[in-house]
Each structure stands twice: as structure tokens, then as C-alpha cells.
DRENPA-3360 file (N, C-alpha, C; in nm, 2 decimals, always signed):
BEGIN
1 = XXXXXXXX = +9.50/+16.61/+13.13/+9.40/+16.52/+13.18/+9.26/+16.58/+13.18 ~ +9.25/+16.71/+13.13/+9.12/+16.77/+13.13/+9.03/+16.70/+13.03 ~ +9.09/+16.63/+12.93/+9.01/+16.57/+12.83/+8.97/+16.42/+12.87 ~ +9.02/+16.38/+12.99/+8.98/+16.25/+13.04/+8.87/+16.26/+13.14 ~ +8.76/+16.18/+13.11/+8.64/+16.20/+13.19/+8.65/+16.12/+13.32 ~ +8.60/+16.18/+13.43/+8.60/+16.11/+13.56/+8.45/+16.13/+13.61 ~ +8.40/+16.02/+13.67/+8.26/+16.01/+13.71/+8.22/+16.14/+13.79 ~ +8.10/+16.19/+13.77/+8.06/+16.32/+13.81/+8.07/+16.34/+13.96;
9 = XXXXXXXX = +8.04/+16.24/+14.05/+8.05/+16.26/+14.19/+8.19/+16.28/+14.23 ~ +8.28/+16.20/+14.17/+8.43/+16.22/+14.20/+8.48/+16.35/+14.15 ~ +8.43/+16.39/+14.03/+8.47/+16.52/+13.97/+8.44/+16.63/+14.07 ~ +8.32/+16.62/+14.13/+8.28/+16.73/+14.23/+8.37/+16.72/+14.35 ~ +8.40/+16.60/+14.40/+8.48/+16.59/+14.53/+8.62/+16.63/+14.50 ~ +8.67/+16.61/+14.38/+8.82/+16.63/+14.36/+8.84/+16.75/+14.27 ~ +8.74/+16.83/+14.24/+8.75/+16.94/+14.15/+8.88/+17.03/+14.18 ~ +8.90/+17.06/+14.30/+9.01/+17.15/+14.34/+9.15/+17.09/+14.30;
17 = XXXXXXXX = +9.16/+16.95/+14.31/+9.29/+16.89/+14.29/+9.33/+16.90/+14.14 ~ +9.23/+16.90/+14.05/+9.27/+16.91/+13.91/+9.32/+17.04/+13.87 ~ +9.30/+17.14/+13.95/+9.34/+17.28/+13.93/+9.48/+17.31/+13.99 ~ +9.53/+17.22/+14.07/+9.65/+17.24/+14.14/+9.77/+17.22/+14.05 ~ +9.88/+17.29/+14.09/+10.00/+17.28/+14.00/+10.06/+17.14/+13.98 ~ +10.05/+17.06/+14.08/+10.11/+16.93/+14.07/+10.04/+16.84/+13.97 ~ +9.90/+16.86/+13.96/+9.83/+16.79/+13.86/+9.85/+16.84/+13.72 ~ +9.87/+16.97/+13.71/+9.90/+17.03/+13.57/+10.04/+16.98/+13.53;
25 = XXXXXXXX = +10.13/+16.97/+13.62/+10.26/+16.92/+13.59/+10.26/+16.77/+13.55 ~ +10.17/+16.70/+13.62/+10.16/+16.55/+13.59/+10.10/+16.53/+13.45 ~ +10.00/+16.61/+13.42/+9.95/+16.61/+13.28/+10.05/+16.63/+13.17 ~ +10.14/+16.73/+13.20/+10.24/+16.77/+13.10/+10.34/+16.65/+13.09 ~ +10.38/+16.59/+13.20/+10.47/+16.48/+13.21/+10.42/+16.36/+13.12 ~ +10.29/+16.33/+13.14/+10.23/+16.22/+13.07/+10.23/+16.25/+12.92 ~ +10.19/+16.37/+12.89/+10.18/+16.41/+12.74/+10.32/+16.40/+12.68 ~ +10.42/+16.45/+12.75/+10.56/+16.44/+12.70/+10.61/+16.30/+12.68;
33 = XXXXXXXX = +10.58/+16.21/+12.77/+10.62/+16.07/+12.76/+10.55/+16.01/+12.64 ~ +10.43/+16.04/+12.62/+10.36/+15.98/+12.50/+10.41/+16.04/+12.37 ~ +10.45/+16.16/+12.37/+10.51/+16.22/+12.25/+10.64/+16.16/+12.22 ~ +10.71/+16.11/+12.32/+10.84/+16.04/+12.30/+10.82/+15.90/+12.25 ~ +10.70/+15.86/+12.24/+10.67/+15.73/+12.19/+10.66/+15.62/+12.29 ~ +10.67/+15.66/+12.42/+10.66/+15.56/+12.52/+10.52/+15.50/+12.54 ~ +10.52/+15.37/+12.58/+10.39/+15.31/+12.60/+10.36/+15.33/+12.75 ~ +10.24/+15.38/+12.78/+10.20/+15.40/+12.92/+10.07/+15.33/+12.94;
41 = XXXXXXXX = +10.06/+15.26/+13.06/+9.95/+15.18/+13.10/+9.89/+15.24/+13.23 ~ +9.76/+15.23/+13.24/+9.66/+15.19/+13.14/+9.64/+15.30/+13.04 ~ +9.56/+15.26/+12.94/+9.53/+15.36/+12.83/+9.46/+15.48/+12.89 ~ +9.47/+15.60/+12.83/+9.41/+15.72/+12.88/+9.27/+15.71/+12.93 ~ +9.18/+15.65/+12.85/+9.04/+15.64/+12.90/+9.02/+15.55/+13.01 ~ +9.12/+15.47/+13.05/+9.11/+15.38/+13.17/+9.18/+15.42/+13.29 ~ +9.25/+15.54/+13.29/+9.33/+15.58/+13.40/+9.24/+15.60/+13.52 ~ +9.12/+15.65/+13.51/+9.03/+15.68/+13.62/+8.92/+15.57/+13.63;
49 = XXXXXXXX = +8.95/+15.45/+13.58/+8.85/+15.35/+13.58/+8.80/+15.31/+13.72 ~ +8.88/+15.32/+13.82/+8.84/+15.29/+13.95/+8.73/+15.38/+14.00 ~ +8.74/+15.51/+13.96/+8.65/+15.61/+14.00/+8.52/+15.60/+13.92 ~ +8.54/+15.57/+13.79/+8.42/+15.56/+13.70/+8.34/+15.44/+13.73 ~ +8.40/+15.33/+13.78/+8.33/+15.21/+13.82/+8.27/+15.22/+13.95 ~ +8.32/+15.30/+14.04/+8.27/+15.31/+14.18/+8.24/+15.46/+14.22 ~ +8.13/+15.51/+14.20/+8.10/+15.65/+14.23/+8.12/+15.67/+14.38 ~ +8.16/+15.80/+14.42/+8.19/+15.83/+14.55/+8.08/+15.79/+14.65;
57 = XXXXXXXX = +7.96/+15.81/+14.62/+7.85/+15.79/+14.72/+7.83/+15.64/+14.73 ~ +7.88/+15.55/+14.64/+7.86/+15.41/+14.65/+7.98/+15.33/+14.72 ~ +8.08/+15.40/+14.75/+8.20/+15.34/+14.81/+8.17/+15.28/+14.94 ~ +8.20/+15.15/+14.96/+8.18/+15.10/+15.10/+8.31/+15.02/+15.14 ~ +8.40/+15.00/+15.05/+8.53/+14.93/+15.09/+8.63/+14.98/+14.99 ~ +8.76/+14.98/+15.03/+8.87/+15.03/+14.95/+8.98/+14.92/+14.96 ~ +9.03/+14.88/+14.84/+9.14/+14.79/+14.83/+9.25/+14.87/+14.77 ~ +9.36/+14.90/+14.84/+9.47/+14.98/+14.79/+9.58/+14.90/+14.73;
65 = XXXXXXXX = +9.61/+14.92/+14.60/+9.73/+14.86/+14.53/+9.84/+14.96/+14.52 ~ +9.94/+14.92/+14.45/+10.06/+15.01/+14.44/+10.06/+15.07/+14.30 ~ +10.14/+15.01/+14.20/+10.14/+15.06/+14.07/+10.05/+14.98/+13.98 ~ +10.01/+15.03/+13.87/+9.94/+14.94/+13.77/+10.03/+14.83/+13.72 ~ +9.98/+14.73/+13.67/+10.06/+14.62/+13.61/+10.13/+14.69/+13.49 ~ +10.26/+14.65/+13.46/+10.34/+14.71/+13.35/+10.36/+14.63/+13.23 ~ +10.28/+14.52/+13.22/+10.29/+14.44/+13.10/+10.18/+14.47/+13.00 ~ +10.20/+14.44/+12.88/+10.10/+14.48/+12.77/+9.97/+14.41/+12.80;
73 = XXXXXXXX = +9.86/+14.49/+12.79/+9.72/+14.43/+12.81/+9.68/+14.40/+12.95 ~ +9.76/+14.43/+13.05/+9.72/+14.40/+13.18/+9.64/+14.51/+13.25 ~ +9.70/+14.62/+13.28/+9.64/+14.73/+13.36/+9.52/+14.78/+13.29 ~ +9.41/+14.80/+13.36/+9.29/+14.87/+13.31/+9.23/+14.96/+13.41 ~ +9.30/+15.00/+13.51/+9.26/+15.10/+13.60/+9.20/+15.05/+13.73 ~ +9.19/+14.92/+13.75/+9.15/+14.87/+13.88/+9.26/+14.80/+13.95 ~ +9.29/+14.83/+14.07/+9.40/+14.76/+14.14/+9.38/+14.61/+14.14 ~ +9.49/+14.54/+14.11/+9.50/+14.39/+14.11/+9.42/+14.32/+14.00;
81 = XXXXXXXX = +9.34/+14.39/+13.93/+9.26/+14.34/+13.82/+9.32/+14.33/+13.69 ~ +9.29/+14.23/+13.61/+9.33/+14.23/+13.47/+9.21/+14.19/+13.38 ~ +9.21/+14.23/+13.26/+9.10/+14.20/+13.17/+9.09/+14.05/+13.14 ~ +8.97/+14.01/+13.10/+8.95/+13.87/+13.06/+9.04/+13.83/+12.94 ~ +9.09/+13.71/+12.95/+9.18/+13.67/+12.84/+9.33/+13.70/+12.88 ~ +9.35/+13.77/+12.98/+9.49/+13.80/+13.03/+9.52/+13.70/+13.15 ~ +9.64/+13.65/+13.14/+9.68/+13.55/+13.25/+9.67/+13.62/+13.39 ~ +9.61/+13.55/+13.48/+9.60/+13.60/+13.62/+9.73/+13.61/+13.69;
89 = XXXXXXXX = +9.77/+13.73/+13.73/+9.90/+13.76/+13.79/+9.92/+13.68/+13.92 ~ +10.04/+13.66/+13.97/+10.06/+13.58/+14.09/+9.99/+13.64/+14.21 ~ +10.00/+13.77/+14.23/+9.93/+13.83/+14.35/+9.78/+13.80/+14.35 ~ +9.72/+13.81/+14.24/+9.58/+13.79/+14.23/+9.55/+13.64/+14.24 ~ +9.64/+13.55/+14.20/+9.62/+13.41/+14.22/+9.61/+13.38/+14.37 ~ +9.70/+13.45/+14.45/+9.70/+13.43/+14.59/+9.58/+13.49/+14.66 ~ +9.53/+13.60/+14.60/+9.40/+13.66/+14.65/+9.29/+13.56/+14.63 ~ +9.29/+13.50/+14.52/+9.18/+13.39/+14.49/+9.20/+13.28/+14.59;
97 = XXXXXXXX = +9.32/+13.24/+14.62/+9.34/+13.13/+14.71/+9.29/+13.16/+14.85 ~ +9.31/+13.29/+14.89/+9.26/+13.33/+15.02/+9.11/+13.34/+15.02 ~ +9.05/+13.38/+14.91/+8.91/+13.39/+14.89/+8.84/+13.25/+14.91 ~ +8.91/+13.15/+14.85/+8.86/+13.02/+14.86/+8.87/+12.97/+15.00 ~ +8.98/+12.99/+15.06/+9.00/+12.95/+15.20/+8.91/+13.02/+15.30 ~ +8.88/+13.15/+15.27/+8.80/+13.23/+15.36/+8.65/+13.20/+15.35 ~ +8.61/+13.20/+15.22/+8.46/+13.19/+15.20/+8.42/+13.07/+15.12 ~ +8.52/+12.98/+15.08/+8.48/+12.87/+15.00/+8.45/+12.90/+14.85;
105 = XXXXXXXX = +8.49/+13.02/+14.81/+8.46/+13.06/+14.67/+8.57/+13.01/+14.58 ~ +8.54/+12.94/+14.48/+8.64/+12.89/+14.38/+8.68/+13.00/+14.29 ~ +8.81/+13.00/+14.25/+8.87/+13.10/+14.17/+8.79/+13.11/+14.04 ~ +8.77/+13.24/+13.99/+8.72/+13.26/+13.86/+8.83/+13.22/+13.76 ~ +8.78/+13.19/+13.63/+8.88/+13.15/+13.53/+8.95/+13.27/+13.47 ~ +8.93/+13.39/+13.52/+8.99/+13.51/+13.47/+9.02/+13.60/+13.59 ~ +9.08/+13.72/+13.57/+9.12/+13.81/+13.67/+9.05/+13.94/+13.67 ~ +8.93/+13.95/+13.61/+8.85/+14.07/+13.59/+8.77/+14.10/+13.71;
113 = XXXXXXXX = +8.80/+14.20/+13.79/+8.74/+14.23/+13.92/+8.63/+14.34/+13.91 ~ +8.58/+14.36/+13.80/+8.48/+14.47/+13.78/+8.36/+14.45/+13.87 ~ +8.32/+14.33/+13.89/+8.20/+14.30/+13.97/+8.22/+14.36/+14.12 ~ +8.34/+14.35/+14.17/+8.37/+14.41/+14.30/+8.35/+14.56/+14.30 ~ +8.41/+14.62/+14.19/+8.41/+14.76/+14.18/+8.26/+14.81/+14.17 ~ +8.18/+14.74/+14.10/+8.04/+14.79/+14.08/+7.96/+14.77/+14.20 ~ +8.01/+14.70/+14.30/+7.93/+14.68/+14.43/+7.98/+14.78/+14.53 ~ +8.08/+14.86/+14.50/+8.12/+14.96/+14.59/+8.26/+14.94/+14.65;
121 = XXXXXXXX = +8.34/+14.85/+14.59/+8.47/+14.83/+14.63/+8.56/+14.91/+14.54 ~ +8.62/+15.02/+14.60/+8.71/+15.11/+14.52/+8.84/+15.04/+14.51 ~ +8.88/+15.00/+14.39/+9.00/+14.93/+14.36/+9.11/+15.04/+14.32 ~ +9.17/+15.10/+14.42/+9.25/+15.21/+14.40/+9.40/+15.18/+14.41 ~ +9.47/+15.22/+14.30/+9.62/+15.21/+14.31/+9.68/+15.34/+14.36 ~ +9.79/+15.33/+14.43/+9.86/+15.45/+14.48/+9.91/+15.54/+14.37 ~ +9.96/+15.48/+14.26/+10.00/+15.55/+14.14/+9.92/+15.50/+14.02 ~ +9.87/+15.59/+13.94/+9.77/+15.55/+13.84/+9.82/+15.52/+13.70;
129 = XXXXXXXX = +9.95/+15.54/+13.68/+10.00/+15.51/+13.55/+10.14/+15.45/+13.56 ~ +10.19/+15.39/+13.46/+10.33/+15.33/+13.46/+10.37/+15.31/+13.31 ~ +10.51/+15.32/+13.29/+10.56/+15.29/+13.16/+10.58/+15.14/+13.14 ~ +10.56/+15.10/+13.02/+10.57/+14.96/+12.98/+10.70/+14.90/+13.03 ~ +10.69/+14.79/+13.10/+10.80/+14.71/+13.15/+10.89/+14.78/+13.25 ~ +10.84/+14.89/+13.31/+10.92/+14.97/+13.41/+10.84/+14.99/+13.53 ~ +10.84/+14.89/+13.62/+10.77/+14.90/+13.74/+10.81/+15.03/+13.82 ~ +10.72/+15.10/+13.87/+10.75/+15.22/+13.96/+10.80/+15.34/+13.88;
137 = XXXXXXXX = +10.79/+15.34/+13.75/+10.85/+15.44/+13.67/+10.77/+15.58/+13.68 ~ +10.65/+15.58/+13.73/+10.57/+15.70/+13.75/+10.55/+15.74/+13.89 ~ +10.63/+15.68/+13.98/+10.63/+15.72/+14.12/+10.69/+15.86/+14.14 ~ +10.64/+15.93/+14.23/+10.70/+16.07/+14.26/+10.66/+16.17/+14.15 ~ +10.57/+16.15/+14.07/+10.53/+16.24/+13.96/+10.40/+16.32/+14.00 ~ +10.34/+16.28/+14.11/+10.22/+16.36/+14.15/+10.10/+16.27/+14.19 ~ +10.10/+16.15/+14.14/+9.98/+16.06/+14.16/+9.96/+16.03/+14.31 ~ +10.07/+16.02/+14.38/+10.06/+15.99/+14.53/+9.98/+16.10/+14.60;
145 = XXXXXXXX = +10.01/+16.22/+14.56/+9.94/+16.34/+14.63/+9.79/+16.33/+14.59 ~ +9.76/+16.30/+14.47/+9.62/+16.29/+14.42/+9.55/+16.18/+14.50 ~ +9.61/+16.06/+14.51/+9.54/+15.95/+14.57/+9.54/+15.96/+14.73 ~ +9.63/+16.04/+14.78/+9.63/+16.07/+14.92/+9.50/+16.16/+14.95 ~ +9.47/+16.25/+14.86/+9.35/+16.33/+14.87/+9.22/+16.25/+14.86 ~ +9.23/+16.15/+14.77/+9.11/+16.06/+14.76/+9.08/+15.99/+14.90 ~ +9.19/+15.94/+14.96/+9.17/+15.87/+15.09/+9.12/+15.97/+15.20 ~ +9.18/+16.09/+15.19/+9.14/+16.19/+15.29/+8.99/+16.23/+15.27;
153 = XXXXXXXX = +8.95/+16.24/+15.15/+8.80/+16.27/+15.13/+8.71/+16.16/+15.17 ~ +8.75/+16.04/+15.15/+8.67/+15.92/+15.19/+8.67/+15.92/+15.34 ~ +8.78/+15.94/+15.40/+8.79/+15.93/+15.55/+8.71/+16.04/+15.61 ~ +8.71/+16.16/+15.56/+8.65/+16.27/+15.62/+8.50/+16.28/+15.59 ~ +8.46/+16.25/+15.47/+8.33/+16.27/+15.42/+8.23/+16.16/+15.43 ~ +8.29/+16.04/+15.46/+8.20/+15.92/+15.47/+8.23/+15.85/+15.61 ~ +8.15/+15.75/+15.64/+8.16/+15.68/+15.76/+8.14/+15.53/+15.73 ~ +8.19/+15.44/+15.82/+8.16/+15.30/+15.81/+8.22/+15.24/+15.69;
161 = XXXXXXXX = +8.33/+15.29/+15.64/+8.40/+15.22/+15.53/+8.49/+15.11/+15.58 ~ +8.52/+15.02/+15.49/+8.62/+14.92/+15.52/+8.75/+14.94/+15.43 ~ +8.86/+14.97/+15.50/+8.99/+14.99/+15.43/+9.06/+14.85/+15.44 ~ +9.08/+14.79/+15.32/+9.15/+14.66/+15.32/+9.30/+14.69/+15.27 ~ +9.39/+14.68/+15.36/+9.53/+14.73/+15.34/+9.62/+14.61/+15.34 ~ +9.67/+14.57/+15.22/+9.76/+14.46/+15.21/+9.91/+14.51/+15.19 ~ +9.99/+14.49/+15.28/+10.13/+14.53/+15.27/+10.16/+14.67/+15.33 ~ +10.29/+14.69/+15.35/+10.33/+14.81/+15.42/+10.29/+14.94/+15.34;
169 = XXXXXXXX = +10.31/+14.93/+15.21/+10.28/+15.05/+15.13/+10.14/+15.10/+15.15 ~ +10.04/+15.00/+15.14/+9.90/+15.03/+15.15/+9.87/+15.08/+15.30 ~ +9.94/+15.02/+15.39/+9.92/+15.06/+15.53/+9.97/+15.20/+15.56 ~ +10.08/+15.24/+15.50/+10.14/+15.37/+15.51/+10.05/+15.47/+15.44 ~ +9.99/+15.43/+15.33/+9.90/+15.52/+15.25/+9.78/+15.56/+15.33 ~ +9.73/+15.48/+15.42/+9.61/+15.50/+15.49/+9.63/+15.53/+15.63 ~ +9.74/+15.59/+15.67/+9.77/+15.62/+15.81/+9.67/+15.73/+15.86 ~ +9.61/+15.81/+15.77/+9.52/+15.91/+15.82/+9.38/+15.86/+15.85;
177 = XXXXXXXX = +9.35/+15.73/+15.82/+9.22/+15.68/+15.84/+9.18/+15.68/+15.99 ~ +9.06/+15.73/+16.02/+9.01/+15.73/+16.15/+8.95/+15.59/+16.19 ~ +9.02/+15.52/+16.27/+8.98/+15.38/+16.30/+8.86/+15.37/+16.39 ~ +8.82/+15.48/+16.45/+8.70/+15.48/+16.53/+8.58/+15.50/+16.44 ~ +8.60/+15.55/+16.32/+8.49/+15.59/+16.23/+8.48/+15.48/+16.11 ~ +8.59/+15.41/+16.09/+8.59/+15.32/+15.98/+8.66/+15.19/+16.03 ~ +8.64/+15.08/+15.95/+8.70/+14.95/+15.98/+8.83/+14.94/+15.90 ~ +8.94/+14.90/+15.96/+9.07/+14.88/+15.89/+9.11/+14.74/+15.91;
185 = XXXXXXXX = +9.13/+14.67/+15.79/+9.17/+14.53/+15.79/+9.31/+14.53/+15.73 ~ +9.41/+14.48/+15.80/+9.55/+14.48/+15.76/+9.61/+14.34/+15.75 ~ +9.70/+14.32/+15.66/+9.77/+14.20/+15.65/+9.89/+14.22/+15.56 ~ +9.97/+14.12/+15.55/+10.08/+14.12/+15.45/+10.03/+14.13/+15.31 ~ +10.11/+14.17/+15.21/+10.07/+14.18/+15.07/+10.06/+14.04/+15.01 ~ +9.97/+14.02/+14.92/+9.95/+13.88/+14.86/+10.05/+13.84/+14.76 ~ +10.16/+13.92/+14.74/+10.26/+13.88/+14.64/+10.33/+13.75/+14.69 ~ +10.39/+13.68/+14.59/+10.45/+13.55/+14.63/+10.56/+13.57/+14.74;
193 = XXXXXXXX = +10.62/+13.68/+14.76/+10.72/+13.71/+14.86/+10.67/+13.71/+15.00 ~ +10.54/+13.75/+15.02/+10.49/+13.76/+15.15/+10.35/+13.69/+15.17 ~ +10.31/+13.61/+15.07/+10.18/+13.54/+15.07/+10.17/+13.45/+15.19 ~ +10.28/+13.39/+15.24/+10.27/+13.30/+15.36/+10.21/+13.37/+15.48 ~ +10.23/+13.51/+15.48/+10.17/+13.59/+15.59/+10.04/+13.65/+15.56 ~ +10.01/+13.64/+15.43/+9.88/+13.69/+15.38/+9.77/+13.58/+15.40 ~ +9.80/+13.46/+15.37/+9.71/+13.35/+15.39/+9.66/+13.34/+15.53 ~ +9.53/+13.32/+15.54/+9.46/+13.31/+15.67/+9.42/+13.44/+15.73;
201 = XXXXXXXX = +9.43/+13.55/+15.66/+9.40/+13.68/+15.71/+9.24/+13.71/+15.70 ~ +9.18/+13.64/+15.62/+9.03/+13.64/+15.61/+8.97/+13.78/+15.58 ~ +9.02/+13.86/+15.49/+8.97/+13.99/+15.47/+8.83/+14.00/+15.42 ~ +8.79/+13.90/+15.34/+8.66/+13.90/+15.28/+8.55/+13.88/+15.38 ~ +8.57/+13.78/+15.46/+8.46/+13.75/+15.56/+8.46/+13.86/+15.67 ~ +8.58/+13.92/+15.70/+8.58/+14.03/+15.80/+8.51/+14.15/+15.74 ~ +8.53/+14.18/+15.62/+8.46/+14.29/+15.55/+8.31/+14.28/+15.56 ~ +8.26/+14.16/+15.52/+8.12/+14.14/+15.52/+8.06/+14.13/+15.66;
209 = XXXXXXXX = +8.13/+14.08/+15.76/+8.09/+14.08/+15.90/+8.07/+14.22/+15.95 ~ +8.16/+14.31/+15.92/+8.15/+14.45/+15.96/+8.03/+14.51/+15.89 ~ +8.02/+14.50/+15.76/+7.91/+14.56/+15.69/+7.77/+14.51/+15.74 ~ +7.76/+14.38/+15.76/+7.63/+14.33/+15.80/+7.60/+14.37/+15.95 ~ +7.70/+14.39/+16.03/+7.68/+14.43/+16.17/+7.62/+14.57/+16.17 ~ +7.64/+14.65/+16.07/+7.58/+14.78/+16.06/+7.45/+14.79/+15.97 ~ +7.40/+14.67/+15.93/+7.29/+14.66/+15.85/+7.31/+14.70/+15.71 ~ +7.44/+14.70/+15.66/+7.47/+14.74/+15.53/+7.48/+14.61/+15.44;
217 = XXXXXXXX = +7.46/+14.62/+15.31/+7.47/+14.51/+15.22/+7.61/+14.46/+15.22 ~ +7.63/+14.33/+15.23/+7.77/+14.27/+15.22/+7.81/+14.27/+15.07 ~ +7.94/+14.25/+15.05/+7.99/+14.23/+14.91/+7.98/+14.09/+14.87 ~ +7.93/+14.07/+14.75/+7.93/+13.94/+14.68/+8.06/+13.92/+14.62 ~ +8.15/+13.85/+14.69/+8.29/+13.83/+14.64/+8.30/+13.73/+14.53 ~ +8.20/+13.65/+14.51/+8.20/+13.55/+14.40/+8.20/+13.63/+14.27 ~ +8.30/+13.61/+14.19/+8.32/+13.68/+14.06/+8.26/+13.59/+13.95 ~ +8.17/+13.65/+13.87/+8.11/+13.58/+13.76/+8.21/+13.51/+13.67;
225 = XX = +8.19/+13.39/+13.63/+8.28/+13.32/+13.54/+8.29/+13.37/+13.40 ~ +8.19/+13.44/+13.36/+8.19/+13.50/+13.22/+8.14/+13.64/+13.22;
% end
């Protein structure tokens, strides 16, 4: 992964992690999988897209996902997001439904969440790669340790962040977050299996209420149609 570029502020914050044994082993694992002809998502230059889209100093909210999407053309390095022209996945459809219920924002005709990332919403997955059609296939290979460090750095080095935690996995991921220093918004996951408990959680208005209460710019959750 030394040949994969990561945004300079994150590179500085995470420099020590890239030199650790687990990351070197993870790089070797990914290289070996590719040499076997396996398809891995997202593509190499998009693995760190969340970091490249949202520099460390600009982060004001974090949405934690699980694995990248494992279908062709879906994952591009931002949790829950898909590129334009790709069918909006069920969990994101439910996120859009809640966005409309919460703030009256009509769903975009696509699932590309880049505008959120560029405003300071870190769209972080727990695991950053996956094999084609094999959900969870890269769990336990080292990514969790890396993304734990990301959360630790955000928690320790910044203040007044909003952690938006959907589902038990995200909530476990962020157990170290200091709730006196940051805002934590928790609910069920937006997947079809638990969406009935996700609906009505109002994460978008709660995020903006917190930010505005501190005199910070709110997130424009309206996603451009094109």
C-alpha cells in the first residue's frame, strides 16, 4: 500500500500505522489475492477515498459502515455510497427515506454521497476492502486495527465531532469515543432487516442541531441531483 496515496494530513496522523507489521501483512495479503486473479473492491486508488475526500482537519462528523459493497461497480471507498449510474442499495434507500422524513429532503436519483464527504463527513467503513461477491471476506486481516486507530485519533486529537453510529457493529467500533467531548448519535442499522427501528431516529437534524449550537457550519444534507 506504499504506492497508494492518502491525503497528506491523514498520512501525517497515521504515519506510524503504515509501518506496523499488521499493515505490512495486510499489503502482502491484498497483493497475493490480486495475483491469484481475485477481484477486490474498491479498486486500489479508491481504497482510501474516505480520507482523500475528507482531510483530517475538516472532519466534523463520522458515519461508520461495515464492509464495502461487494458487487461490481458499487464500492468506491465511501461508506454507504455508490457511484452515479449504479442502483441505489437497499440500506441507502432507507437512509434517503429517513432524510426525507427528518428534513424534508427528497431522495437524489443516485447514491453518490461525495458531497457529504467534501463537507467534512468522514464516510468510514470498518473494513476497507472485500472480494467480489463475498461479503466479509477481508475481515480479520488488519483493517479493523487500522480503522480503530482512525477513530482513536479523531477522538483524542479533535473535539465537538458527531459520531453517527448505525447498528451494533458501528456502536462497538466507537466504544472509545468520549461522549463528554463529542456528540454520539446511535440507532439501528438502516438495512431492511432493522430499518423499522432506524426510521424516526432523525440523525441528520440532530447532527446539525449540535453543530449549530456550537457555532459550527451545519451539513448540507441535500445531495446534488447531478
